[in-house]
VEXDREN-2710 file (C-alpha; in Angstrom, 1 decimal):
% VEXDREN-2710
k/r/px/py/pz
1/UNK/-25.3/-8.5/19.7
2/UNK/-24.3/-11.7/21.6
3/UNK/-25.6/-14.1/18.8
4/UNK/-23.5/-12.4/16.0
5/UNK/-20.6/-15.1/15.2
6/UNK/-17.0/-13.9/15.0
7/UNK/-14.0/-15.3/12.9
8/UNK/-12.1/-18.0/14.6
9/UNK/-8.9/-16.6/16.2
10/UNK/-7.5/-14.0/19.1
11/UNK/-8.5/-10.9/18.1
12/UNK/-4.6/-10.3/17.7
13/UNK/-4.4/-12.5/15.4
14/UNK/-7.2/-11.5/13.1
15/UNK/-6.0/-8.1/13.1
16/UNK/-2.3/-9.1/12.1
17/UNK/-4.1/-10.9/9.4
18/UNK/-6.5/-8.3/8.0
19/UNK/-3.4/-6.1/7.7
20/UNK/-1.0/-7.9/6.2
21/UNK/-3.5/-10.3/4.1
22/UNK/-6.8/-8.8/3.8
23/UNK/-8.0/-11.5/1.4
24/UNK/-7.2/-14.7/3.5
25/UNK/-9.2/-12.7/6.2
26/UNK/-12.4/-11.8/4.4
27/UNK/-12.8/-15.4/2.9
28/UNK/-11.8/-17.3/6.0
29/UNK/-14.5/-14.7/7.3
30/UNK/-17.1/-15.0/4.7
31/UNK/-16.2/-19.0/5.2
32/UNK/-17.1/-19.2/8.8
33/UNK/-19.3/-16.2/9.2
34/UNK/-22.2/-16.1/5.9
35/UNK/-23.8/-12.4/5.9
36/UNK/-22.6/-10.8/9.0
37/UNK/-20.4/-11.1/11.9
38/UNK/-18.8/-9.5/14.4
39/UNK/-15.2/-8.0/13.4
40/UNK/-13.3/-6.5/16.7
41/UNK/-10.3/-5.3/17.2
42/UNK/-9.4/-4.8/13.3
43/UNK/-8.3/-1.0/14.4
44/UNK/-11.0/0.8/13.2
45/UNK/-11.0/2.6/16.7
46/UNK/-14.5/1.1/17.8
47/UNK/-15.1/-1.6/20.6
48/UNK/-17.8/-2.7/18.9
49/UNK/-17.8/-3.4/15.5
50/UNK/-19.9/-5.3/12.3
51/UNK/-19.3/-6.3/9.4
52/UNK/-22.0/-7.4/6.6
53/UNK/-22.1/-8.6/2.8
54/UNK/-25.7/-9.0/2.2
55/UNK/-27.5/-7.0/0.0
56/UNK/-30.3/-6.5/2.0
57/UNK/-27.9/-5.4/5.2
58/UNK/-26.5/-3.2/2.6
59/UNK/-29.3/-1.6/1.3
60/UNK/-30.6/-1.2/5.0
61/UNK/-27.4/0.2/6.2
62/UNK/-26.9/2.8/3.5
63/UNK/-30.4/4.0/2.6
64/UNK/-30.9/4.5/6.5
65/UNK/-28.5/7.0/7.3
66/UNK/-29.5/9.8/9.4
67/UNK/-32.0/7.5/10.7
68/UNK/-30.8/4.5/12.2
69/UNK/-27.2/5.4/11.0
70/UNK/-24.2/7.8/10.7
71/UNK/-21.2/7.9/8.7
72/UNK/-18.9/9.8/11.5
73/UNK/-15.5/11.3/10.0
74/UNK/-13.9/10.7/13.4
75/UNK/-13.6/7.0/12.3
76/UNK/-12.0/7.5/9.4
77/UNK/-8.8/8.9/11.5
78/UNK/-6.3/6.0/9.7
79/UNK/-6.0/8.5/6.6
80/UNK/-5.2/11.6/8.6
81/UNK/-1.8/11.7/8.3
82/UNK/-2.1/11.6/4.5
83/UNK/-5.5/13.9/4.3
84/UNK/-5.6/16.1/7.6
85/UNK/-8.6/17.0/9.5
86/UNK/-10.9/19.0/7.3
87/UNK/-10.9/16.5/4.2
88/UNK/-14.6/16.1/3.2
89/UNK/-13.9/12.3/4.7
90/UNK/-13.2/13.4/7.6
91/UNK/-15.8/16.0/8.2
92/UNK/-19.3/14.7/9.0
93/UNK/-23.1/16.1/8.7
94/UNK/-24.1/19.2/7.6
95/UNK/-20.0/20.4/7.1
96/UNK/-20.1/17.2/5.1
97/UNK/-23.1/17.4/3.2
98/UNK/-22.1/20.9/2.0
99/UNK/-18.3/20.1/1.0
100/UNK/-20.2/17.1/-1.4
101/UNK/-22.3/19.4/-2.8
102/UNK/-19.0/21.7/-3.6
103/UNK/-17.0/19.3/-5.2
104/UNK/-19.5/16.7/-7.2
105/UNK/-20.3/19.3/-10.1
106/UNK/-16.2/19.3/-10.5
107/UNK/-16.5/15.2/-12.0
108/UNK/-19.5/15.2/-13.8
109/UNK/-21.9/16.9/-16.7
110/UNK/-19.8/19.4/-19.3
111/UNK/-16.3/19.3/-16.5
112/UNK/-16.5/15.3/-17.2
113/UNK/-16.4/16.0/-21.1
114/UNK/-13.9/18.3/-21.0
115/UNK/-11.4/16.1/-19.6
116/UNK/-11.7/13.3/-22.4
117/UNK/-8.9/15.1/-24.8
118/UNK/-6.5/15.6/-21.4
119/UNK/-7.0/11.9/-20.7
120/UNK/-6.2/10.3/-24.2
121/UNK/-3.7/12.6/-24.5
122/UNK/-1.5/12.1/-21.4
123/UNK/-2.1/8.6/-22.3
124/UNK/-0.2/8.8/-25.2
125/UNK/2.6/11.1/-24.1
126/UNK/3.4/8.5/-21.0
127/UNK/4.2/5.9/-23.7
128/UNK/6.3/8.2/-26.0
129/UNK/9.6/7.2/-24.8
130/UNK/8.8/3.6/-24.7
131/UNK/11.1/1.4/-26.8
132/UNK/9.6/-1.9/-28.4
133/UNK/11.0/-4.6/-26.0
134/UNK/11.2/-2.6/-22.9
135/UNK/10.3/-3.9/-20.0
136/UNK/8.1/-2.1/-17.3
137/UNK/5.4/-2.3/-14.2
138/UNK/1.9/-1.6/-15.5
139/UNK/1.3/0.2/-11.8
140/UNK/4.0/2.5/-12.8
141/UNK/2.7/3.3/-16.3
142/UNK/-0.9/3.9/-15.1
143/UNK/0.1/6.0/-11.7
144/UNK/2.0/8.1/-14.0
145/UNK/-1.2/8.9/-16.5
146/UNK/-3.3/8.7/-13.5
147/UNK/-1.3/11.4/-11.5
148/UNK/-1.0/13.6/-14.6
149/UNK/-4.6/13.6/-15.1
150/UNK/-4.9/14.6/-11.7
151/UNK/-2.3/17.2/-11.7
152/UNK/-3.8/18.8/-14.8
153/UNK/-7.6/18.5/-14.1
154/UNK/-6.8/19.5/-10.5
155/UNK/-4.2/22.2/-10.6
156/UNK/-4.0/23.4/-14.2
157/UNK/-0.3/23.8/-13.5
158/UNK/2.5/24.0/-16.3
159/UNK/5.3/21.8/-15.8
160/UNK/7.8/23.4/-13.9
161/UNK/10.4/23.1/-11.3
162/UNK/7.7/23.4/-8.4
163/UNK/5.0/21.3/-10.4
164/UNK/7.5/18.4/-10.7
165/UNK/9.0/18.7/-7.1
166/UNK/5.3/18.4/-5.9
167/UNK/4.4/15.4/-8.4
168/UNK/7.9/13.3/-6.7
169/UNK/6.7/14.0/-3.0
170/UNK/3.3/12.5/-3.6
171/UNK/4.2/9.3/-5.1
172/UNK/7.1/9.2/-2.4
173/UNK/4.6/9.7/0.3
174/UNK/2.4/7.4/-0.9
175/UNK/4.5/4.7/-2.0
176/UNK/5.5/4.5/1.9
177/UNK/2.2/2.5/1.9
178/UNK/2.9/0.3/-0.9
179/UNK/3.5/-3.5/1.0
180/UNK/1.6/-5.0/3.5
181/UNK/4.3/-4.5/5.6
182/UNK/4.8/-0.7/5.4
183/UNK/0.7/-0.1/5.1
184/UNK/1.3/-1.4/9.0
185/UNK/2.0/2.4/9.7
186/UNK/-1.3/3.2/9.0
187/UNK/-3.0/0.7/11.6
188/UNK/-0.3/0.9/14.2
189/UNK/0.2/4.6/15.2
190/UNK/2.8/3.4/17.7
191/UNK/4.9/3.0/14.5
192/UNK/4.2/6.7/13.1
193/UNK/7.5/7.6/15.2
194/UNK/9.9/10.5/13.9
195/UNK/13.2/8.7/14.2
196/UNK/15.1/10.8/11.6
197/UNK/15.4/11.8/8.1
198/UNK/16.6/8.4/7.2
199/UNK/13.4/6.3/9.3
200/UNK/10.5/5.6/7.0
201/UNK/7.9/7.4/8.9
202/UNK/10.5/10.5/9.2
203/UNK/11.2/10.7/5.3
204/UNK/7.3/10.2/5.1
205/UNK/6.9/13.6/7.7
206/UNK/9.2/15.7/5.7
207/UNK/7.6/15.1/2.3
208/UNK/4.7/15.9/3.7
209/UNK/5.7/18.9/5.3
210/UNK/7.6/20.2/1.7
211/UNK/4.6/19.4/0.0
212/UNK/2.5/21.4/2.3
213/UNK/4.9/24.2/1.5
214/UNK/4.3/23.9/-2.0
215/UNK/0.5/23.5/-1.8
216/UNK/0.3/26.5/0.7
217/UNK/2.3/28.7/-1.3
218/UNK/0.0/27.8/-4.7
219/UNK/-2.7/28.7/-2.8
220/UNK/-1.3/31.9/-1.6
221/UNK/0.1/32.9/-5.0
222/UNK/-4.0/32.2/-6.5
223/UNK/-5.1/34.5/-4.1
224/UNK/-2.6/37.2/-4.5
225/UNK/-3.0/36.9/-8.6
226/UNK/-6.6/35.7/-9.1
227/UNK/-8.0/34.7/-12.7
228/UNK/-11.5/33.9/-12.8
229/UNK/-11.2/32.7/-16.1
230/UNK/-9.3/29.4/-15.2
231/UNK/-11.3/26.4/-14.7
232/UNK/-9.2/23.4/-12.6
233/UNK/-10.4/22.2/-9.6
234/UNK/-8.2/24.4/-7.6
235/UNK/-9.6/27.7/-8.9
236/UNK/-13.5/26.5/-8.9
237/UNK/-13.0/25.1/-5.2
238/UNK/-11.2/28.9/-4.4
239/UNK/-13.9/30.7/-6.0
240/UNK/-16.5/29.1/-4.0
241/UNK/-18.3/30.2/-1.5
242/UNK/-20.7/28.4/1.6
243/UNK/-24.0/29.8/2.6
244/UNK/-22.6/32.5/4.4
245/UNK/-20.9/33.9/1.7
246/UNK/-17.5/32.5/3.5
247/UNK/-14.4/30.5/1.3
248/UNK/-12.9/27.8/2.1
249/UNK/-10.0/28.1/4.1
250/UNK/-6.2/27.6/3.3
251/UNK/-6.3/24.3/5.3
252/UNK/-9.3/23.1/3.7
253/UNK/-8.3/23.5/0.3
254/UNK/-5.1/21.5/1.3
255/UNK/-7.0/18.6/2.9
256/UNK/-9.1/18.9/-0.4
257/UNK/-6.7/18.9/-2.8
258/UNK/-4.8/15.7/-0.8
259/UNK/-7.7/13.5/-1.0
260/UNK/-8.1/14.2/-4.9
261/UNK/-4.0/13.4/-5.2
262/UNK/-4.4/10.5/-2.8
263/UNK/-7.7/9.2/-3.4
264/UNK/-8.1/10.2/-7.5
265/UNK/-4.9/8.6/-9.0
266/UNK/-3.9/5.8/-6.3
267/UNK/-7.2/3.8/-6.5
268/UNK/-7.7/4.6/-10.2
269/UNK/-4.0/3.9/-11.2
270/UNK/-4.1/0.0/-9.2
271/UNK/-7.8/-0.4/-11.4
272/UNK/-6.5/0.6/-14.6
273/UNK/-3.2/-2.1/-13.9
274/UNK/-5.6/-4.8/-13.1
275/UNK/-7.4/-4.2/-16.1
276/UNK/-4.2/-4.4/-18.4
277/UNK/-3.3/-7.9/-16.5
278/UNK/-6.6/-8.9/-17.3
279/UNK/-6.4/-8.1/-21.1
280/UNK/-3.1/-10.0/-21.2
281/UNK/-3.8/-12.8/-18.8
282/UNK/-7.0/-13.7/-21.0
283/UNK/-6.1/-13.5/-24.9
284/UNK/-10.1/-14.1/-25.8
285/UNK/-11.1/-11.2/-23.4
286/UNK/-8.7/-8.8/-25.1
287/UNK/-10.2/-9.7/-28.8
288/UNK/-13.4/-9.3/-27.4
289/UNK/-12.8/-5.4/-26.5
290/UNK/-10.2/-4.8/-30.0
291/UNK/-13.0/-6.2/-31.7
292/UNK/-15.0/-3.7/-30.3
293/UNK/-13.0/-0.2/-30.3
294/UNK/-12.4/-1.8/-34.5
295/UNK/-15.8/-0.9/-34.8
296/UNK/-16.1/1.9/-33.4
297/UNK/-13.5/3.2/-35.5
298/UNK/-10.4/6.0/-35.1
299/UNK/-10.7/9.5/-34.2
300/UNK/-14.0/8.7/-31.9
301/UNK/-15.5/11.0/-29.5
302/UNK/-14.6/10.3/-25.7
303/UNK/-18.3/10.2/-24.9
304/UNK/-18.9/7.4/-27.5
305/UNK/-15.8/5.6/-25.8
306/UNK/-17.9/5.9/-22.1
307/UNK/-20.8/4.2/-23.6
308/UNK/-19.1/0.9/-25.1
309/UNK/-20.8/-2.2/-23.8
310/UNK/-17.9/-4.6/-23.4
311/UNK/-15.3/-1.8/-22.6
312/UNK/-18.0/-1.3/-19.3
313/UNK/-18.4/-4.6/-18.5
314/UNK/-14.6/-5.3/-18.5
315/UNK/-14.3/-1.9/-16.3
316/UNK/-16.9/-3.4/-14.2
317/UNK/-15.3/-6.8/-14.0
318/UNK/-12.3/-5.4/-12.4
319/UNK/-13.6/-3.4/-9.8
320/UNK/-15.5/-6.8/-8.9
321/UNK/-13.0/-8.9/-8.6
322/UNK/-10.8/-7.1/-7.0
323/UNK/-12.4/-4.0/-5.3
324/UNK/-9.7/-1.3/-4.7
325/UNK/-11.7/-0.5/-2.1
326/UNK/-12.5/-3.3/0.3
327/UNK/-14.7/-1.8/2.7
328/UNK/-17.3/0.7/2.9
329/UNK/-16.8/3.8/5.0
330/UNK/-17.7/3.0/8.7
331/UNK/-21.2/3.7/9.5
332/UNK/-22.2/4.3/13.7
333/UNK/-25.7/3.0/15.1
334/UNK/-27.8/5.9/16.5
335/UNK/-30.3/3.6/18.1
336/UNK/-30.9/-0.1/18.6
337/UNK/-31.6/-1.5/15.0
338/UNK/-31.8/-4.8/13.6
339/UNK/-30.0/-6.2/10.6
340/UNK/-30.9/-9.7/9.0
341/UNK/-32.8/-10.5/12.1
342/UNK/-29.8/-9.7/14.6
343/UNK/-30.0/-6.6/17.1
344/UNK/-27.4/-4.2/16.2
345/UNK/-26.6/-2.1/20.0
346/UNK/-26.7/1.7/19.5
347/UNK/-23.3/3.3/19.1
348/UNK/-21.9/0.1/17.1
349/UNK/-19.9/0.7/14.0
350/UNK/-20.8/-1.4/11.1
351/UNK/-19.1/-1.6/7.9
352/UNK/-20.0/-3.1/4.9
353/UNK/-17.3/-5.4/3.1
354/UNK/-17.5/-4.6/-0.8
355/UNK/-15.0/-7.6/-1.4
356/UNK/-17.6/-10.1/0.1
357/UNK/-20.2/-8.9/-1.8
358/UNK/-18.5/-9.4/-4.5
359/UNK/-17.4/-12.6/-4.1
360/UNK/-20.8/-14.1/-3.2
361/UNK/-22.0/-17.0/-5.4
362/UNK/-25.6/-16.6/-5.4
363/UNK/-24.9/-13.3/-7.0
364/UNK/-21.7/-13.9/-9.3
365/UNK/-21.6/-17.5/-10.2
366/UNK/-17.7/-18.8/-10.0
367/UNK/-16.7/-15.6/-8.5
368/UNK/-12.9/-16.2/-8.7
369/UNK/-13.4/-16.3/-12.9
370/UNK/-12.8/-13.4/-14.5
371/UNK/-15.8/-12.7/-16.7
372/UNK/-17.0/-9.3/-18.2
373/UNK/-19.7/-10.9/-20.0
374/UNK/-21.7/-11.3/-16.6
375/UNK/-22.4/-7.6/-16.4
376/UNK/-23.6/-7.7/-19.7
377/UNK/-26.1/-11.1/-18.7
378/UNK/-26.9/-9.4/-15.6
379/UNK/-28.1/-5.8/-14.3
380/UNK/-26.8/-5.5/-10.6
381/UNK/-28.2/-3.3/-8.1
382/UNK/-26.3/-0.6/-6.2
383/UNK/-25.8/-3.4/-3.1
384/UNK/-25.0/-5.9/-4.8
385/UNK/-21.9/-4.4/-7.2
386/UNK/-20.3/-1.1/-5.1
387/UNK/-16.8/-0.7/-6.0
388/UNK/-17.0/3.0/-5.1
389/UNK/-18.9/2.4/-1.7
390/UNK/-22.5/3.9/-0.8
391/UNK/-24.9/6.8/0.5
392/UNK/-23.5/9.8/1.6
393/UNK/-20.4/8.2/2.0
394/UNK/-20.2/7.3/-2.1
395/UNK/-16.7/8.0/-3.4
396/UNK/-17.1/11.5/-5.4
397/UNK/-14.9/11.3/-8.0
398/UNK/-16.2/8.1/-9.2
399/UNK/-17.7/9.2/-12.2
400/UNK/-13.9/10.7/-13.6
401/UNK/-12.3/7.3/-12.4
402/UNK/-14.3/5.4/-14.8
403/UNK/-14.1/7.7/-17.5
404/UNK/-10.6/7.7/-17.1
405/UNK/-10.1/4.2/-16.7
406/UNK/-12.0/3.3/-20.2
407/UNK/-10.4/6.1/-21.9
408/UNK/-6.9/4.9/-20.9
409/UNK/-7.7/1.5/-21.6
410/UNK/-9.4/1.7/-25.1
411/UNK/-6.1/4.1/-26.2
412/UNK/-3.2/1.7/-24.9
413/UNK/-5.4/-1.0/-26.5
414/UNK/-6.2/0.5/-29.9
415/UNK/-3.0/2.0/-30.5
416/UNK/-0.2/0.1/-28.7
417/UNK/0.6/-3.7/-28.2
418/UNK/2.0/-5.2/-24.5
419/UNK/2.8/-8.5/-23.4
420/UNK/2.9/-9.9/-19.7
421/UNK/6.6/-10.3/-18.8
422/UNK/5.7/-13.8/-17.6
423/UNK/2.7/-16.3/-16.9
424/UNK/2.8/-16.2/-13.1
425/UNK/-0.5/-15.2/-11.6
426/UNK/-0.8/-11.6/-10.2
427/UNK/-2.2/-11.8/-6.6
428/UNK/-3.7/-9.1/-4.7
429/UNK/-2.0/-7.7/-1.7
430/UNK/-2.7/-4.6/0.5
431/UNK/-1.0/-0.9/-0.6
432/UNK/-2.3/1.1/2.3
433/UNK/-6.0/0.9/2.5
434/UNK/-6.6/-0.3/-1.0
435/UNK/-6.2/-3.8/-2.9
436/UNK/-3.6/-4.1/-5.4
437/UNK/-1.8/-6.3/-7.9
438/UNK/1.5/-7.8/-5.5
439/UNK/4.3/-7.7/-8.4
440/UNK/2.6/-4.4/-10.0
441/UNK/2.1/-6.6/-13.2
442/UNK/5.4/-6.7/-15.1
443/UNK/4.8/-6.2/-19.0
444/UNK/6.7/-5.7/-21.5
445/UNK/5.8/-3.0/-24.6
446/UNK/6.0/-5.0/-27.9
447/UNK/5.6/-1.4/-30.0
448/UNK/2.6/0.7/-31.7
449/UNK/-0.3/-1.4/-33.2
450/UNK/0.4/-2.5/-36.7
451/UNK/-1.1/-0.7/-38.5
452/UNK/-1.1/2.2/-36.4
453/UNK/-4.5/2.9/-35.8
454/UNK/-5.4/6.6/-37.1
455/UNK/-5.6/9.2/-34.2
456/UNK/-6.1/12.6/-34.1
457/UNK/-4.1/12.5/-30.6
458/UNK/-1.3/11.2/-32.1
459/UNK/-1.2/13.3/-35.5
460/UNK/-1.2/16.3/-32.8
461/UNK/1.6/15.0/-30.8
462/UNK/3.5/14.6/-33.8
463/UNK/2.6/18.3/-35.4
END
């Protein structure tokens, strides 16, 4: 461990750079310490921390869980203020394995298929009030779409005052962490001081309490009036039983709902906003996608859209160049082990650097260039391209996120016209624990495609 290099600078300097400018920190660390390095003092609650971006080390790290490494939930405490203590992200061991088994079927197979028409409908509805010439932020549009998708698929709620208030509260809670400065609340727990309703943390705490009240009321109402025919995720989780025949507690349901809401809509919204930026910053890429969508024709089945090769490559390149999640969840060495010939002592925390592996020139020539074709020319292993993490902590909702991203982008690009509001390049900055476009991608809505591509969803909305 002592032979591992560390990025230059004092621990506090590195921590501040990691919090306020994570891209610069990771790129400097990669220049100074390729492949693997000590990353102590970044605020993950561990005295000894190692980061690696080498595919061989990532494979060893993520495929040797339970033998050489464990994935302790407690080290994810940075997310506790948002998610609580019993979320799938916070628990570990057999309890974590069983919870994943409970959650996974809701995001795959027939359940995924059922979300297709819903996603397309919500995308059109989000544009219904837009006027030609209207300025907007792409991330606001994609967040509205993604939040609505999660609300309808997770809760199956009709539009009510309670429903709309819950959406406002959750959006407000997420927006507390919308910049590097306010994200510091997560990385420096000493800042989490409730100084009254007008203080930033005080406002967050009060929104969280009101959201909890609404969520617990919804759970209580469902328990009192069970409807076995409901297929939304909350109803399915409430009907699930563990091996001892026990249902999830109200607190477990609340924490899992918060995880699905925040992890499910914040990350997907950011990825879709990045994709809209690249499509309009590089017209040749937009032209290739338009040609693929035109060849597919109108009234396409969502599952056909899911399989489009260029759309898939576009999504992959979007998630490569600025992955929404920069790091894997931490693993802890349970015995002395080796990575890339370096001894990793027992109890050391090890994290895979998703951003750095996606920027390796030996895997991605000219990595700063946005080029979807690289995903048509080469197949990447799960340890070379890993936007959703890997191993037992891989994102539960990755299939739904990619499905939603493709359907929303295809619907927007086939039916509407947009332009960037200016030519300034969009830069990446921290948003909570994610990497988001700093300006939110300012755009102009130009109007419907001319002629408008026939679409059964548009027809049904007009009828």
